[in-house]
N, C-alpha and C positions, 0 to 999 in steps of 0.2 A: 585727537587721534590716539588710539590705544598704543602704548609703548613709548609715547613721547610726553610722559608726565614724570614727575619726580618719584624715584624709587629709593628706598633706604636700605635694602638688604645688602650685606657684604660691602658696605661703603660704595655701592654702585651709584653713580650719579648720571643724571640725564639732563640735558640742556635742550631748550627749544629756542632757536634763533630764527629770525626772519632776515633774509638778505634780499632787500628789495632793489630791483633793477628796473628803471623806467626808461622807456624810449618814447620820444615825441618827435615826429618827423613830418615834413611836408613832402608829399609824393611828387609834387611838381618842382621841387628845388633839388639842387645837386647835393648839398650837405646840410647837416643839422647837428649841433653840439648838444649833448645832454649829460647829466650827472648821474653817477652810480653811487648808491649809499648802502649802509649797513645799519641794522638795529639789533642791539644785544639786550635781551631782557635779563638783567643781572639779578632780579628778584627770584628768578627760577634756577639760579645756580646753587650748587651745594658746595662741596669741599674744595675742589680745584677749579681753576678758571680757564676759559678760553679768552686769551688776551687780544686776539686779532681774528676777525672773520669778515673778510671784505673782498670785493671784486676789484681787480687792478687792470687797467687804469681806471681811475674814478671819473675821468672825463674822456669821452670818445666822440668820434665823428662818424655818422652813418653816411655812406656814399650810395646814392640812388643811381642805378644803372638802367638807362632806357632800353638797352639791349636785353638785359635780363628781366625787365619790367618789375623790378623790386630792388631792395637794398642788397648791397654786397655783404658777404659773410662777415661776421664780427668775432674776433678772438679776444677772450678775456682770461684772466688768471684768478682763480679763487685761492686766497691765501688764508691759512688757518694757523694760528699760533696759540700756545698754551703756556702755563707756568709749571707744567709737569716736567721734572727732570727726565732726560733721555733714558736713563737706566731704570726708571720706575716701571714696575710690573703691575701696578694697581690698575692701569688702563692700557689695553693693548691696541685698540683701534677705535673706529667711530663709524657712524652712519650718516649719510646725507640723503634727504628726500625732498623732492619738489612738492610743495604744498599746493601751489597753483601757478598757472601760466595763462594770463589773459591779455587780450588786446581788442581794440575796436578801431574802425576807421570811419571817418565822417566825410560828407560832401563839402562842407564849408568850414574853413578855419575860423575859430572864435577865440578871443583872448579870455572871455568869460566862460568857464567850464559849464555853467548852468544853461548856456545857450546852445550847447552841443547836442542837438536832438536829431539831426539828419544822419543817422547811422546807416552805413552801407555794408556792414558785416566785418569779416576778417577777425573773428574771435580767437583764431589760432594762427596768427600771422608769423610769429617767431617760433622756430623749432630749436630745442636746446640739445647739445651733444656734449658728453662728458669724457674727458681724457682720451680723445681720438676715436671713440666708439663710432661705428657706422650706424648704430641703432639710436633713434631719438630717445632722449631722457624725458619721460612724461610724468605728469603729476601722479603721485601715489607710488611710484617705483623708486625703491631705495638703492643707493650705491653703498655697499658695505665695504669698508676699507679696513683690512686686517691690521695694518700698522701705519704709523706716521711715516711719511716718505722723505723727510729732510734730515738726514743723519749727521750733518756737519755742524749742528748746533748743540748747546748744552740742554736745551729745552725741546720737548716734542713739538714738531710743527710739520706742515704739509703744504704743498701747492698742487693745484689741479687745473687743467686746461678746460675752459668752457667755450664752446663755439655756438654762436647764434646764426642760424640760417633762416632767411625770410622767404615765405611763399610769394608767388607772383601776385601783383596787384593788378587785376585784369579790368576792374571797373574804371571807366574814364572819369567818373564822378568823385573819385577819392582825392581829397586835398589835405587831409590831416589824419594821422594815426597816433594812437598812444597805447601803451601796454606795460605790463610788469610781470615778474615772476618772483616767487619767494621760495627759499630753501631752508629746510629745518636741519639741525645738527644735533647729534647726541653722542656721548661717549659709549663705548661698549666695554664691558668688564672683561 
Protein backbone atom coordinates (compact mmCIF):
# COMPACT_ATOMS: atom_id res chain seq x y z
CA UNK A 1 0.00 0.00 0.00
CA UNK A 2 1.55 3.31 -1.01
CA UNK A 3 2.64 5.42 1.95
CA UNK A 4 3.22 2.42 4.17
CA UNK A 5 6.77 1.66 3.12
CA UNK A 6 10.03 2.91 4.57
CA UNK A 7 10.82 6.55 3.83
CA UNK A 8 14.20 8.08 4.59
CA UNK A 9 13.77 11.82 4.06
CA UNK A 10 13.95 14.08 7.13
CA UNK A 11 14.49 11.08 9.44
CA UNK A 12 10.86 10.23 8.74
CA UNK A 13 10.12 6.69 9.70
CA UNK A 14 7.29 4.51 8.73
CA UNK A 15 6.27 1.28 10.36
CA UNK A 16 3.88 -1.32 9.18
CA UNK A 17 2.45 -3.63 11.81
CA UNK A 18 -0.31 -6.14 11.77
CA UNK A 19 -2.53 -6.42 14.77
CA UNK A 20 -4.33 -9.66 14.24
CA UNK A 21 -7.52 -10.30 16.12
CA UNK A 22 -9.21 -13.61 15.65
CA UNK A 23 -12.57 -14.77 16.79
CA UNK A 24 -13.89 -18.28 16.66
CA UNK A 25 -17.35 -18.88 17.99
CA UNK A 26 -20.07 -21.43 17.96
CA UNK A 27 -23.40 -19.80 17.20
CA UNK A 28 -25.32 -22.40 19.16
CA UNK A 29 -23.27 -21.94 22.35
CA UNK A 30 -23.53 -19.19 24.93
CA UNK A 31 -19.84 -18.25 25.23
CA UNK A 32 -16.50 -18.87 23.57
CA UNK A 33 -13.05 -17.78 24.75
CA UNK A 34 -10.44 -16.74 22.21
CA UNK A 35 -7.02 -15.08 22.15
CA UNK A 36 -6.00 -11.72 20.72
CA UNK A 37 -2.46 -11.27 19.46
CA UNK A 38 -0.06 -8.78 17.92
CA UNK A 39 2.70 -9.13 15.38
CA UNK A 40 5.42 -6.47 15.07
CA UNK A 41 7.69 -6.62 12.05
CA UNK A 42 10.89 -5.20 13.58
CA UNK A 43 12.77 -5.59 10.30
CA UNK A 44 10.71 -2.69 8.92
CA UNK A 45 11.54 -0.34 11.80
CA UNK A 46 13.99 2.48 11.39
CA UNK A 47 15.28 4.87 14.07
CA UNK A 48 12.76 4.78 16.89
CA UNK A 49 10.59 1.96 18.05
CA UNK A 50 7.04 1.13 18.86
CA UNK A 51 7.49 -0.92 22.00
CA UNK A 52 3.86 -1.92 22.44
CA UNK A 53 1.05 -2.41 19.92
CA UNK A 54 -1.65 -4.66 21.26
CA UNK A 55 -5.31 -5.19 21.92
CA UNK A 56 -6.29 -5.45 25.58
CA UNK A 57 -7.56 -7.72 26.99
CA UNK A 58 -5.75 -10.52 25.21
CA UNK A 59 -8.40 -13.05 26.13
CA UNK A 60 -12.10 -12.27 25.86
CA UNK A 61 -15.41 -14.09 25.90
CA UNK A 62 -18.02 -13.62 23.19
CA UNK A 63 -21.57 -13.76 24.47
CA UNK A 64 -24.18 -15.01 22.01
CA UNK A 65 -27.62 -13.47 22.46
CA UNK A 66 -30.54 -15.44 21.07
CA UNK A 67 -32.65 -12.27 21.42
CA UNK A 68 -30.23 -10.26 19.25
CA UNK A 69 -29.51 -13.32 17.05
CA UNK A 70 -25.80 -12.52 17.18
CA UNK A 71 -22.94 -11.85 19.55
CA UNK A 72 -23.07 -8.98 21.99
CA UNK A 73 -20.81 -5.98 21.33
CA UNK A 74 -17.20 -6.38 22.38
CA UNK A 75 -15.07 -3.54 23.78
CA UNK A 76 -11.28 -3.66 23.42
CA UNK A 77 -8.48 -1.19 24.03
CA UNK A 78 -5.69 -0.65 21.52
CA UNK A 79 -2.50 0.28 23.41
CA UNK A 80 0.45 1.88 21.64
CA UNK A 81 3.78 2.52 23.36
CA UNK A 82 7.03 3.98 21.98
CA UNK A 83 10.55 4.70 23.16
CA UNK A 84 10.17 8.34 22.01
CA UNK A 85 10.50 10.89 24.84
CA UNK A 86 7.30 12.89 25.42
CA UNK A 87 9.10 16.17 24.64
CA UNK A 88 10.42 14.91 21.28
CA UNK A 89 9.23 16.97 18.29
CA UNK A 90 10.68 14.56 15.72
CA UNK A 91 7.34 12.71 15.51
CA UNK A 92 4.07 14.47 16.20
CA UNK A 93 1.45 11.82 15.54
CA UNK A 94 0.63 8.63 13.75
CA UNK A 95 -1.82 6.93 11.45
CA UNK A 96 -3.81 3.70 11.84
CA UNK A 97 -5.46 1.93 8.94
CA UNK A 98 -7.39 -1.31 8.71
CA UNK A 99 -5.78 -3.53 6.11
CA UNK A 100 -8.53 -6.15 6.13
CA UNK A 101 -11.53 -7.37 8.09
CA UNK A 102 -12.72 -10.82 7.06
CA UNK A 103 -14.95 -13.52 8.47
CA UNK A 104 -16.77 -16.64 7.36
CA UNK A 105 -19.36 -18.93 8.90
CA UNK A 106 -19.85 -22.65 8.31
CA UNK A 107 -22.69 -25.12 8.71
CA UNK A 108 -20.66 -27.68 10.60
CA UNK A 109 -17.95 -27.34 13.25
CA UNK A 110 -14.71 -29.20 12.41
CA UNK A 111 -11.51 -29.35 14.44
CA UNK A 112 -9.58 -29.87 11.21
CA UNK A 113 -9.63 -26.53 9.28
CA UNK A 114 -9.13 -28.35 5.93
CA UNK A 115 -12.58 -29.93 6.37
CA UNK A 116 -14.37 -26.58 6.71
CA UNK A 117 -16.02 -26.51 3.29
CA UNK A 118 -19.70 -25.85 4.01
CA UNK A 119 -19.56 -22.04 3.97
CA UNK A 120 -22.76 -20.12 4.60
CA UNK A 121 -21.43 -16.58 4.14
CA UNK A 122 -21.03 -13.73 6.64
CA UNK A 123 -17.82 -12.36 5.16
CA UNK A 124 -18.46 -9.10 7.04
CA UNK A 125 -19.82 -10.39 10.34
CA UNK A 126 -17.84 -8.01 12.59
CA UNK A 127 -18.05 -4.22 12.29
CA UNK A 128 -15.23 -2.16 13.84
CA UNK A 129 -15.71 1.23 15.54
CA UNK A 130 -12.84 3.52 16.63
CA UNK A 131 -12.83 5.75 19.74
CA UNK A 132 -16.61 6.04 20.10
CA UNK A 133 -17.31 6.98 16.48
CA UNK A 134 -20.80 6.21 15.17
CA UNK A 135 -19.27 5.49 11.76
CA UNK A 136 -17.88 2.03 11.05
CA UNK A 137 -14.10 1.90 10.54
CA UNK A 138 -13.63 -0.03 7.31
CA UNK A 139 -10.63 -1.39 5.44
CA UNK A 140 -8.67 1.30 3.62
CA UNK A 141 -9.89 4.16 5.83
CA UNK A 142 -7.19 5.70 8.00
CA UNK A 143 -7.43 7.23 11.45
CA UNK A 144 -4.97 10.14 11.55
CA UNK A 145 -3.98 10.94 15.12
CA UNK A 146 -2.26 14.32 15.51
CA UNK A 147 -0.56 13.55 18.82
CA UNK A 148 -0.08 10.76 21.32
CA UNK A 149 -2.82 10.92 23.95
CA UNK A 150 -1.25 9.62 27.16
CA UNK A 151 0.60 12.66 28.60
CA UNK A 152 1.32 11.25 32.07
CA UNK A 153 4.36 9.22 31.03
CA UNK A 154 7.93 10.12 30.03
CA UNK A 155 7.51 8.31 26.69
CA UNK A 156 4.95 8.90 23.95
CA UNK A 157 2.05 6.47 24.17
CA UNK A 158 -1.66 6.24 23.39
CA UNK A 159 -4.75 4.21 24.04
CA UNK A 160 -7.81 3.92 21.82
CA UNK A 161 -11.18 2.26 22.26
CA UNK A 162 -12.14 -0.38 19.70
CA UNK A 163 -15.69 -1.70 19.61
CA UNK A 164 -16.75 -4.75 17.64
CA UNK A 165 -20.39 -5.04 16.70
CA UNK A 166 -21.65 -8.22 15.10
CA UNK A 167 -24.30 -8.48 12.41
CA UNK A 168 -27.25 -10.82 12.88
CA UNK A 169 -26.70 -14.48 12.14
CA UNK A 170 -29.98 -15.28 10.38
CA UNK A 171 -29.17 -18.67 8.92
CA UNK A 172 -30.24 -21.64 11.03
CA UNK A 173 -27.41 -23.63 9.48
CA UNK A 174 -24.59 -21.66 11.15
CA UNK A 175 -22.66 -23.56 13.78
CA UNK A 176 -19.14 -22.14 13.46
CA UNK A 177 -17.72 -18.70 12.56
CA UNK A 178 -14.17 -17.37 12.37
CA UNK A 179 -12.59 -14.11 11.33
CA UNK A 180 -9.81 -11.59 11.78
CA UNK A 181 -8.89 -7.98 11.17
CA UNK A 182 -5.47 -6.39 10.79
CA UNK A 183 -4.41 -2.82 11.56
CA UNK A 184 -1.37 -1.04 10.13
CA UNK A 185 0.47 1.74 12.00
CA UNK A 186 2.90 4.41 10.91
CA UNK A 187 4.52 7.48 12.45
CA UNK A 188 3.75 10.88 10.96
CA UNK A 189 6.53 13.44 10.86
